[in-house]
C-alpha positions as CSV (number, residue, x, y, z in Angstrom):
1,X,-5.1,29.6,20.0
2,X,-2.5,27.5,21.5
3,X,-3.1,23.7,22.1
4,X,-3.0,23.9,25.9
5,X,-5.9,26.3,25.7
6,X,-8.2,23.7,24.2
7,X,-10.6,21.8,26.4
8,X,-9.5,18.2,26.9
9,X,-12.7,16.7,25.4
10,X,-11.9,18.4,22.1
11,X,-8.5,16.7,21.8
12,X,-8.0,13.1,20.7
13,X,-6.8,10.6,23.3
14,X,-3.4,9.3,22.2
15,X,-3.1,7.5,25.5
16,X,-5.1,4.7,23.9
17,X,-2.1,3.9,21.8
18,X,0.7,4.8,24.2
19,X,0.2,6.3,27.6
20,X,3.3,8.5,27.5
21,X,6.3,9.4,25.2
22,X,8.5,7.3,27.4
23,X,6.3,4.3,26.6
24,X,6.4,5.1,22.9
25,X,10.3,5.3,23.0
26,X,10.5,1.9,24.8
27,X,8.2,0.4,22.0
28,X,10.1,2.0,19.4
29,X,13.4,0.5,20.6
30,X,11.8,-3.0,21.0
31,X,10.4,-2.7,17.4
32,X,13.7,-1.6,15.9
33,X,15.5,-4.6,17.5
34,X,12.8,-7.1,16.3
35,X,13.6,-6.4,12.6
36,X,15.0,-9.8,11.5
37,X,13.5,-11.5,8.5
38,X,16.3,-12.1,6.1
39,X,17.0,-15.6,7.6
40,X,13.8,-16.7,5.8
41,X,15.2,-15.9,2.4
42,X,15.4,-19.0,0.2
43,X,13.1,-21.0,2.5
44,X,9.7,-19.8,1.3
45,X,9.1,-23.1,-0.6
46,X,8.7,-24.8,2.8
47,X,5.2,-24.2,4.2
48,X,6.2,-24.1,7.8
49,X,8.9,-21.5,7.2
50,X,6.5,-19.4,5.0
51,X,3.8,-19.5,7.7
52,X,6.2,-18.6,10.4
53,X,7.5,-15.6,8.4
54,X,3.9,-14.4,7.5
55,X,2.8,-14.6,11.3
56,X,6.1,-12.9,12.5
57,X,5.8,-10.2,9.8
58,X,2.2,-9.5,10.9
59,X,3.1,-9.2,14.6
60,X,6.0,-6.8,13.7
61,X,3.8,-4.7,11.3
62,X,1.2,-4.3,14.2
63,X,4.0,-2.8,16.4
64,X,5.4,-0.7,13.7
65,X,2.0,0.7,12.9
66,X,1.4,1.8,16.5
67,X,4.7,3.6,16.8
68,X,4.3,5.3,13.4
69,X,0.7,6.3,14.0
70,X,1.5,7.7,17.5
71,X,4.5,9.7,16.2
72,X,2.5,11.0,13.2
73,X,-0.4,12.1,15.2
74,X,1.8,13.9,17.9
75,X,3.7,15.6,15.1
76,X,0.4,16.8,13.5
77,X,-0.8,18.2,16.8
78,X,1.9,20.8,16.6
79,X,4.3,20.6,13.6
80,X,6.6,23.1,15.4
81,X,7.7,20.6,18.1
82,X,11.1,19.2,17.0
83,X,10.8,16.2,19.3
84,X,7.8,14.8,17.3
85,X,9.5,15.7,14.0
86,X,12.3,13.5,15.2
87,X,9.9,10.7,16.1
88,X,8.3,11.0,12.7
89,X,11.8,10.8,10.9
90,X,12.8,7.8,13.1
91,X,9.7,5.9,12.0
92,X,10.2,6.6,8.3
93,X,13.7,5.2,8.7
94,X,12.2,2.1,10.4
95,X,9.8,1.6,7.6
96,X,12.5,1.7,5.1
97,X,14.7,-0.8,7.0
98,X,11.7,-3.1,7.3
99,X,11.0,-2.9,3.5
100,X,14.6,-3.6,2.9
101,X,14.5,-6.7,5.1
102,X,11.4,-8.0,3.3
103,X,12.6,-7.2,-0.2
104,X,13.2,-10.9,-1.0
105,X,9.7,-11.9,-0.2
106,X,7.6,-11.0,-3.3
107,X,10.2,-12.1,-5.9
108,X,10.8,-15.4,-4.2
109,X,7.1,-16.1,-3.8
110,X,6.5,-15.2,-7.4
111,X,9.1,-17.7,-8.4
112,X,7.3,-20.5,-6.7
113,X,5.4,-22.9,-9.0
114,X,1.7,-22.5,-9.4
115,X,1.0,-26.0,-7.9
116,X,2.6,-24.9,-4.7
117,X,0.8,-21.6,-4.5
118,X,-2.5,-23.3,-5.1
119,X,-1.9,-25.8,-2.3
120,X,-1.6,-22.8,0.0
121,X,-5.1,-21.7,-1.0
122,X,-6.3,-25.1,0.1
123,X,-4.5,-25.1,3.5
124,X,-6.6,-23.5,6.2
125,X,-3.4,-22.4,8.0
126,X,-3.0,-19.9,5.2
127,X,-6.6,-18.6,5.2
128,X,-5.5,-15.1,6.5
129,X,-3.3,-14.8,3.3
130,X,-5.4,-16.4,0.7
131,X,-6.1,-13.0,-1.1
132,X,-2.5,-12.1,-1.1
133,X,-1.6,-15.5,-2.6
134,X,-4.4,-15.2,-5.3
135,X,-2.9,-11.8,-6.3
136,X,0.7,-13.4,-6.4
137,X,-0.7,-16.1,-8.8
138,X,-2.2,-13.4,-11.1
139,X,1.0,-11.5,-11.2
140,X,3.1,-14.5,-12.1
141,X,2.9,-13.8,-15.9
142,X,4.5,-10.5,-15.2
143,X,7.4,-11.6,-13.2
144,X,10.8,-10.9,-14.8
145,X,14.1,-12.7,-14.4
146,X,16.0,-11.9,-11.2
147,X,18.8,-10.1,-13.0
148,X,16.3,-7.9,-14.9
149,X,14.4,-7.2,-11.7
150,X,17.6,-6.1,-10.0
151,X,18.2,-3.7,-12.9
152,X,14.9,-2.1,-12.6
153,X,15.2,-1.8,-8.8
154,X,18.5,-0.2,-9.4
155,X,16.9,2.4,-11.7
156,X,13.9,2.9,-9.4
157,X,15.2,6.2,-7.8
158,X,15.8,7.6,-11.2
159,X,12.5,6.4,-12.7
160,X,10.6,7.8,-9.7
161,X,12.2,11.3,-10.0
162,X,9.7,12.9,-12.3
163,X,7.0,13.5,-9.6
164,X,9.8,15.0,-7.4
165,X,10.8,17.3,-10.2
166,X,7.3,18.5,-10.8
167,X,6.8,18.9,-6.9
168,X,9.8,21.2,-6.9
169,X,8.5,23.2,-9.8
170,X,5.0,23.4,-8.4
171,X,5.9,24.2,-4.8
172,X,9.4,25.9,-5.0
173,X,10.0,27.3,-8.5
174,X,6.7,28.4,-9.9
175,X,6.9,32.1,-10.5
176,X,3.6,33.1,-8.8
177,X,3.2,36.8,-8.8
178,X,1.6,39.1,-6.2
179,X,-2.0,39.9,-6.0
180,X,-3.9,42.5,-4.0
181,X,-6.1,41.1,-1.1
182,X,-7.9,43.2,1.3
183,X,-6.0,46.2,0.3
184,X,-2.6,44.5,0.7
185,X,-0.2,43.0,-1.7
186,X,0.5,39.3,-1.1
187,X,1.9,36.5,-3.1
188,X,-0.6,34.3,-5.0
189,X,-0.4,30.7,-3.6
190,X,-2.2,27.5,-4.6
191,X,-4.4,28.0,-1.5
192,X,-5.3,31.6,-2.1
193,X,-6.0,30.7,-5.8
194,X,-8.6,28.1,-4.7
195,X,-10.2,30.7,-2.3
196,X,-10.3,33.4,-5.0
197,X,-12.0,31.0,-7.5
198,X,-14.9,30.8,-5.1
199,X,-15.1,34.6,-4.6
200,X,-18.0,36.7,-5.7
201,X,-15.6,39.4,-7.0
202,X,-15.3,38.5,-10.8
203,X,-12.6,41.0,-11.5
204,X,-10.4,39.3,-8.7
205,X,-11.2,35.9,-10.0
206,X,-10.2,36.9,-13.5
207,X,-6.9,38.4,-12.2
208,X,-6.0,35.4,-10.1
209,X,-6.8,33.0,-13.1
210,X,-4.7,34.9,-15.6
211,X,-1.8,35.2,-13.2
212,X,-2.0,31.6,-11.9
213,X,-2.0,30.1,-15.4
214,X,0.5,32.5,-16.6
215,X,3.0,31.2,-14.2
216,X,2.5,27.7,-15.4
217,X,2.6,28.7,-19.1
218,X,6.0,30.4,-18.4
219,X,7.5,27.0,-17.5
220,X,5.4,25.0,-20.0
221,X,8.5,23.6,-21.9
222,X,10.0,22.3,-18.6
223,X,6.7,20.9,-17.2
224,X,6.0,19.2,-20.7
225,X,9.5,17.6,-20.6
226,X,8.9,16.4,-17.0
227,X,5.5,15.0,-17.8
228,X,6.6,13.2,-21.0
229,X,9.5,11.7,-19.1
230,X,6.9,10.4,-16.6
231,X,4.8,8.9,-19.3
232,X,7.8,7.3,-21.0
233,X,8.7,5.8,-17.6
234,X,5.2,4.3,-17.4
235,X,5.6,2.8,-20.9
236,X,9.0,1.3,-20.1
237,X,7.7,-0.3,-16.9
238,X,4.5,-1.7,-18.5
239,X,6.7,-3.4,-21.3
240,X,9.3,-4.5,-18.9
241,X,6.7,-6.3,-16.9
242,X,5.0,-7.6,-19.9
243,X,1.7,-5.7,-19.8
244,X,-0.2,-4.8,-23.0
245,X,-0.6,-1.2,-21.8
246,X,0.2,1.3,-19.0
247,X,-3.4,1.2,-18.1
248,X,-3.5,-2.6,-17.7
249,X,-0.4,-2.3,-15.4
250,X,-1.8,0.5,-13.2
251,X,-5.2,-1.4,-12.8
252,X,-3.4,-4.7,-11.9
253,X,-2.0,-3.1,-8.8
254,X,-5.5,-2.7,-7.5
255,X,-6.9,-5.9,-9.0
256,X,-9.4,-4.1,-11.2
257,X,-10.5,-5.0,-14.8
258,X,-10.2,-2.5,-17.6
259,X,-13.9,-2.7,-18.3
260,X,-14.5,-0.6,-15.1
261,X,-12.4,2.2,-16.5
262,X,-14.1,2.1,-19.9
263,X,-17.6,1.9,-18.3
264,X,-16.8,5.1,-16.4
265,X,-15.6,7.0,-19.5
266,X,-18.6,5.9,-21.6
267,X,-21.2,6.8,-19.0
268,X,-19.8,10.2,-18.4
269,X,-19.7,10.9,-22.1
270,X,-23.3,9.9,-22.4
271,X,-24.2,12.5,-19.7
272,X,-22.6,15.5,-21.5
273,X,-25.9,17.0,-22.4
274,X,-26.9,17.4,-18.6
275,X,-23.5,18.9,-17.7
276,X,-23.5,21.3,-20.7
277,X,-27.1,22.3,-19.5
278,X,-25.6,22.9,-16.0
279,X,-22.8,25.0,-17.3
280,X,-25.4,27.0,-19.4
281,X,-27.6,27.5,-16.3
282,X,-24.6,28.8,-14.3
283,X,-24.1,31.4,-17.1
284,X,-27.8,32.5,-16.9
285,X,-27.8,32.7,-13.0
286,X,-24.7,34.7,-13.0
287,X,-26.1,37.0,-15.7
288,X,-22.9,36.9,-17.8
289,X,-22.8,37.5,-21.7
290,X,-19.7,35.3,-21.7
291,X,-18.8,32.5,-19.1
292,X,-15.1,31.8,-18.4
293,X,-13.5,29.1,-16.5
294,X,-12.8,31.4,-13.7
295,X,-16.6,31.5,-13.2
296,X,-17.2,27.8,-12.8
297,X,-16.7,28.0,-8.9
298,X,-18.4,31.3,-8.3
299,X,-21.2,30.9,-5.7
300,X,-24.7,30.7,-7.3
301,X,-26.5,30.8,-4.0
302,X,-25.6,33.2,-1.2
303,X,-26.4,33.7,2.5
304,X,-27.3,30.0,3.0
305,X,-24.6,28.8,5.4
306,X,-25.6,26.8,8.5
307,X,-23.7,27.9,11.7
308,X,-23.4,25.2,14.3
309,X,-20.9,24.7,17.0
310,X,-19.0,21.4,16.9
311,X,-21.2,19.5,19.5
312,X,-24.4,20.5,17.7
313,X,-22.9,19.7,14.2
314,X,-21.8,16.3,15.4
315,X,-25.2,15.5,16.9
316,X,-26.8,16.7,13.6
317,X,-24.5,14.3,11.7
318,X,-25.5,11.4,13.9
319,X,-29.2,12.3,13.3
320,X,-28.6,12.6,9.6
321,X,-27.0,9.1,9.3
322,X,-30.0,7.4,11.1
323,X,-30.6,5.3,7.9
324,X,-27.4,3.3,8.8
325,X,-29.0,2.1,11.9
326,X,-28.6,2.3,15.7
327,X,-25.2,0.4,15.9
328,X,-23.6,2.9,13.4
329,X,-25.1,5.8,15.3
330,X,-23.7,4.3,18.6
331,X,-20.2,4.1,17.1
332,X,-20.5,7.7,16.0
333,X,-21.4,8.7,19.5
334,X,-18.5,6.7,21.0
335,X,-16.1,8.6,18.6
336,X,-17.4,11.8,20.1
337,X,-17.5,10.9,23.7
338,X,-14.3,8.8,23.9
339,X,-12.2,11.4,22.2
340,X,-11.3,9.8,18.9
341,X,-11.3,13.3,17.4
342,X,-9.1,16.2,17.5
343,X,-11.4,19.1,16.8
344,X,-10.0,22.7,17.2
345,X,-7.6,24.6,14.9
346,X,-4.5,25.7,16.9
347,X,-1.1,27.2,16.3
348,X,1.2,24.8,14.4
349,X,-1.5,22.1,14.0
350,X,-1.6,20.4,10.5
351,X,-4.2,21.8,8.4
352,X,-7.1,20.0,6.7
353,X,-8.8,16.8,7.9
354,X,-8.0,13.1,7.9
355,X,-8.8,9.8,9.4
356,X,-6.2,7.4,10.7
357,X,-5.6,4.6,13.1
358,X,-3.9,1.4,13.8
359,X,-5.1,-2.3,14.3
360,X,-6.3,-3.1,17.7
361,X,-7.0,0.5,18.6
362,X,-10.0,2.5,17.6
363,X,-9.6,5.0,14.6
364,X,-8.8,8.7,15.0
365,X,-9.9,11.9,13.1
366,X,-8.1,15.1,12.8
367,X,-10.3,18.2,12.2
368,X,-9.8,21.9,12.1
369,X,-13.6,22.7,12.7
370,X,-15.2,25.9,11.7
371,X,-19.0,26.5,12.0
372,X,-19.7,26.1,8.2
373,X,-21.8,23.6,6.1
374,X,-18.5,22.4,4.6
375,X,-17.1,21.4,7.9
376,X,-20.4,19.6,8.9
377,X,-19.9,17.5,5.8
378,X,-16.3,17.0,6.7
379,X,-17.3,15.4,10.1
380,X,-19.6,12.9,8.2
381,X,-16.8,12.3,5.6
382,X,-14.0,11.5,8.0
383,X,-16.1,9.4,10.3
384,X,-17.1,7.4,7.3
385,X,-13.5,6.6,6.7
386,X,-13.0,5.8,10.3
387,X,-16.0,3.4,10.7
388,X,-15.0,1.7,7.5
389,X,-11.7,1.0,9.2
390,X,-13.5,0.1,12.4
391,X,-15.7,-2.6,10.9
392,X,-12.8,-4.0,8.6
393,X,-10.4,-4.3,11.6
394,X,-13.1,-5.9,13.8
395,X,-14.1,-8.5,11.2
396,X,-10.9,-9.3,9.4
397,X,-7.4,-10.8,10.4
398,X,-4.6,-8.2,10.4
399,X,-3.4,-9.4,6.9
400,X,-6.8,-8.5,5.4
401,X,-7.8,-5.5,7.6
402,X,-6.6,-2.6,5.4
403,X,-8.9,-1.9,2.4
404,X,-7.5,-0.8,-1.0
405,X,-7.4,2.7,-2.2
406,X,-10.0,1.9,-4.9
407,X,-12.7,1.8,-2.3
408,X,-11.2,4.2,0.3
409,X,-13.6,7.1,-0.6
410,X,-16.8,5.0,-0.8
411,X,-17.8,5.0,2.9
412,X,-16.9,8.7,3.4
413,X,-19.0,9.7,0.4
414,X,-22.0,7.5,1.3
415,X,-22.0,9.5,4.6
416,X,-22.0,12.8,2.7
417,X,-24.8,11.8,0.4
418,X,-27.0,10.5,3.2
419,X,-26.4,13.7,5.2
420,X,-27.1,15.9,2.2
421,X,-30.3,14.1,1.6
422,X,-31.3,14.3,5.1
423,X,-30.6,18.1,5.2
424,X,-32.7,18.6,2.1
425,X,-35.7,16.9,3.8
426,X,-35.1,18.6,7.1
427,X,-35.2,22.2,6.1
428,X,-38.0,24.5,4.8
429,X,-35.6,27.2,4.0
430,X,-35.8,27.3,0.1
431,X,-32.5,29.2,-0.1
432,X,-30.7,26.5,1.8
433,X,-32.2,23.8,-0.5
434,X,-30.9,25.7,-3.5
435,X,-27.5,25.9,-1.8
436,X,-27.6,22.1,-1.0
437,X,-28.7,21.1,-4.5
438,X,-25.9,23.3,-6.1
439,X,-23.4,21.8,-3.5
440,X,-24.4,18.3,-4.7
441,X,-24.1,19.2,-8.3
442,X,-20.7,20.7,-7.9
443,X,-19.6,17.7,-5.9
444,X,-20.6,15.4,-8.7
445,X,-19.1,17.7,-11.3
446,X,-15.8,17.9,-9.3
447,X,-15.4,14.4,-8.3
448,X,-17.1,12.4,-11.0
449,X,-17.1,14.6,-14.2
450,X,-13.7,16.4,-13.8
451,X,-11.8,13.5,-12.6
452,X,-13.1,11.4,-15.5
453,X,-11.9,14.2,-17.8
454,X,-8.5,14.0,-16.2
455,X,-8.7,10.0,-16.7
456,X,-9.4,10.4,-20.4
457,X,-6.5,12.9,-20.9
458,X,-4.1,10.4,-19.2
459,X,-5.5,7.6,-21.4
460,X,-4.9,9.5,-24.6
461,X,-1.4,10.8,-23.7
462,X,-0.2,7.2,-22.7
463,X,-1.8,5.7,-25.8
464,X,0.1,8.1,-28.0
465,X,3.4,7.5,-26.1
466,X,2.9,3.8,-26.5
467,X,2.7,4.3,-30.3
468,X,6.0,6.2,-30.2
469,X,4.3,9.7,-30.7
470,X,6.3,12.5,-29.0
471,X,4.3,14.4,-26.5
472,X,5.0,18.1,-27.2
473,X,3.5,21.0,-25.4
474,X,1.3,21.9,-28.4
475,X,0.0,18.3,-28.6
476,X,-0.8,18.0,-24.9
477,X,-2.6,21.3,-24.8
478,X,-4.6,20.4,-27.9
479,X,-5.6,17.1,-26.4
480,X,-6.6,18.7,-23.0
481,X,-8.4,21.7,-24.8
482,X,-10.4,19.3,-27.1
483,X,-11.4,17.0,-24.2
484,X,-12.4,20.1,-22.2
485,X,-14.7,21.3,-25.0
486,X,-16.4,17.9,-25.0
487,X,-17.0,17.9,-21.2
488,X,-17.9,21.4,-20.6
489,X,-19.7,22.3,-23.9
490,X,-20.3,25.6,-25.8
491,X,-21.7,27.8,-23.0
492,X,-18.2,28.5,-21.7
493,X,-15.3,30.2,-23.4
494,X,-12.4,27.7,-24.0
495,X,-9.3,29.9,-23.7
496,X,-5.7,28.9,-24.0
497,X,-5.1,29.1,-20.3
498,X,-7.6,26.3,-19.6
499,X,-6.0,24.1,-22.3
500,X,-2.8,24.3,-20.2
501,X,-4.6,23.1,-17.0
502,X,-3.0,19.6,-17.5
503,X,0.3,21.1,-16.5
504,X,-0.7,21.8,-13.0
505,X,-2.3,18.5,-11.9
506,X,0.1,16.7,-9.5
507,X,-2.0,13.4,-9.7
508,X,-0.8,12.9,-13.3
509,X,2.6,11.9,-12.0
510,X,0.8,8.9,-10.4
511,X,-0.8,7.6,-13.6
512,X,-4.4,6.3,-13.7
513,X,-5.1,7.3,-10.1
514,X,-7.7,10.0,-10.5
515,X,-10.3,7.6,-11.9
516,X,-10.7,6.1,-8.5
517,X,-12.3,9.2,-7.1
518,X,-14.9,9.0,-9.9
519,X,-15.6,5.3,-9.3
520,X,-15.7,5.9,-5.6
521,X,-18.5,8.5,-5.7
522,X,-20.3,6.4,-8.3
523,X,-20.5,3.5,-5.9
524,X,-21.4,5.8,-3.0
525,X,-24.4,7.4,-4.9
526,X,-25.7,3.8,-5.7
527,X,-25.2,2.6,-2.1
528,X,-26.9,5.6,-0.5
529,X,-29.9,5.2,-2.9
530,X,-30.3,1.5,-2.0
531,X,-30.1,2.3,1.7
532,X,-32.7,5.1,1.5
533,X,-35.1,3.0,-0.7
534,X,-34.7,-0.6,0.5
535,X,-33.8,0.1,4.1
536,X,-32.4,-2.8,6.4
537,X,-31.5,-5.3,3.7
538,X,-29.4,-2.8,2.0
539,X,-27.8,-1.6,5.2
540,X,-26.9,-5.3,6.0
541,X,-25.3,-5.6,2.6
542,X,-23.4,-2.3,3.1
543,X,-22.1,-3.5,6.4
544,X,-20.8,-6.7,4.8
545,X,-18.8,-4.4,2.5
546,X,-17.6,-2.2,5.4
547,X,-16.4,-5.3,7.2
548,X,-14.6,-6.9,4.3
549,X,-11.2,-5.1,4.4
550,X,-9.2,-6.5,1.6
551,X,-10.5,-10.0,1.7
552,X,-11.1,-10.1,-2.1
553,X,-10.6,-7.7,-5.1
554,X,-12.4,-4.4,-4.5
555,X,-14.9,-4.7,-7.2
556,X,-16.1,-8.0,-5.8
557,X,-16.3,-6.4,-2.4
558,X,-18.5,-3.6,-3.7
559,X,-20.9,-6.3,-5.2
560,X,-21.6,-7.2,-1.5
561,X,-23.2,-3.8,-1.2
562,X,-25.1,-4.2,-4.5
563,X,-23.0,-2.3,-6.8
564,X,-21.3,-4.0,-9.8
565,X,-18.8,-1.6,-11.6
566,X,-18.1,-4.2,-14.2
567,X,-21.5,-3.3,-15.6
568,X,-22.7,0.1,-17.0
569,X,-25.7,0.4,-14.7
570,X,-24.1,2.0,-11.5
571,X,-22.4,4.7,-13.7
572,X,-25.6,5.4,-15.6
573,X,-27.5,5.7,-12.3
574,X,-25.0,8.2,-10.9
575,X,-25.2,10.3,-14.0
576,X,-29.1,10.1,-13.9
577,X,-28.8,11.3,-10.3
578,X,-27.0,14.4,-11.6
579,X,-29.6,15.0,-14.2
580,X,-32.4,14.7,-11.6
581,X,-30.7,17.0,-9.1
582,X,-30.2,19.5,-11.9
583,X,-33.8,19.5,-12.8
584,X,-34.7,20.0,-9.2
585,X,-32.3,22.9,-8.8
586,X,-33.6,24.5,-12.0
587,X,-37.2,24.3,-10.8
588,X,-36.2,26.1,-7.5
589,X,-34.1,28.7,-9.4
590,X,-37.0,29.3,-11.9
591,X,-34.8,28.5,-14.9
């Protein structure tokens, strides 16, 4: 279907940003002309000059955000349209130009003495920027001399090349072979591999698994050298900036303490018996003598999908999120009625789903809706992101309106958990209940358990490199294979292919990122439980979190919603939730 065949009410209304491309082009030209900040260099020790720069930069960023979001959305509507490809490229160039103009800001601010920076915190004129100033003060011990900073900056492109190299290997050079699908030979891709792993055809799963990992194993020497180079880069930068470890440096960028990371690892390890039981249950349900890793995504419950058209699905999501209150439901309805959402899959449209938006305009959501349970959850998930952005932008000044990545998946996952629990209570179909419980178990396994396993691998690999140990392919496979046995247990066959899985994970080139998925779902499970058991007081606390933007460090903001990740309790509760869900699933499945 082409875009012009879609009913207008199922397309997002970009007129709320710019009424026409001509208006965008005029705004772009004005924004480009207004990049002029270098005159402030050397003057940041003067409060008046500093405040003027901060205010001017905010106003410019608002304009830049609008032109960028419009261009990006128009491009995603139909990626074949060269006009919007050009718009997108022009915005990328504008962002680079702005970054270059502002390059002096952080080094010059970090060079200010602490007495001056503290005086800014006491000045109400700088209240919009207090958290930014606090983080600058924290980073002062890690500021390096200007000459050294210049050298690191000069090496930046080279140091950042390992991710690009892996991306080329993974997307261009990986020798993925052909596989037969529906009677026709087709090249195995990352996408088709994911689909096949969820197929009920075991022979086809096995074939795809062996061919897929065989491709990575054929390039294992090259991938090992690339990953080891990336780890050595992390070690170099952590030492250059005077951090005790790569982990400490990575966590400092999000203003998170190391105890959060350790709490996560400890809680998941304590939960191994329940996870091992689930893997053993999977083996029993599937009726296999031996369970392999190509069986861990095989469907356990069939014929349980819920078919709803988009409007019915959206209404169902609103109903399912009733525990969040009438204001939240009204905002969800506005999103539907006021065309915040682009619904239909069309030729050339970007795949997947996401939430976006710019300050001063409502959020937007891109969908490619299909009538499946998965896509019903996608509506709830993306609107969770959007309303988090809505509340933050309506309650915070621009400088604090954008929340950190550490908490980015919390609101979306709260919505998913609330919707799932509503669906469980709303249906009398036992098969659907089995499906939903299995869906929840696999969500926790994939987002909390698996991402924590990745986090432990990263932790061990970096710790060895910090001690000067060379990371060979044998060592990395041994580490990953050993950790995999701990996490999955003895009910599954641990073959060499799975010990090489580390070689295909692109997130490993952005070190210590994956744990945020695990902490996000941990926080969400706890918040959803509070809302369902405590009602309005918990909802009020949750809205405080949703409205907080980046007004403080993310762990402190989660405390507003009643979750303290610097303690072990939230992690233990999330893993207990897995165990209780498993017990309920086993009862229905008569295991």
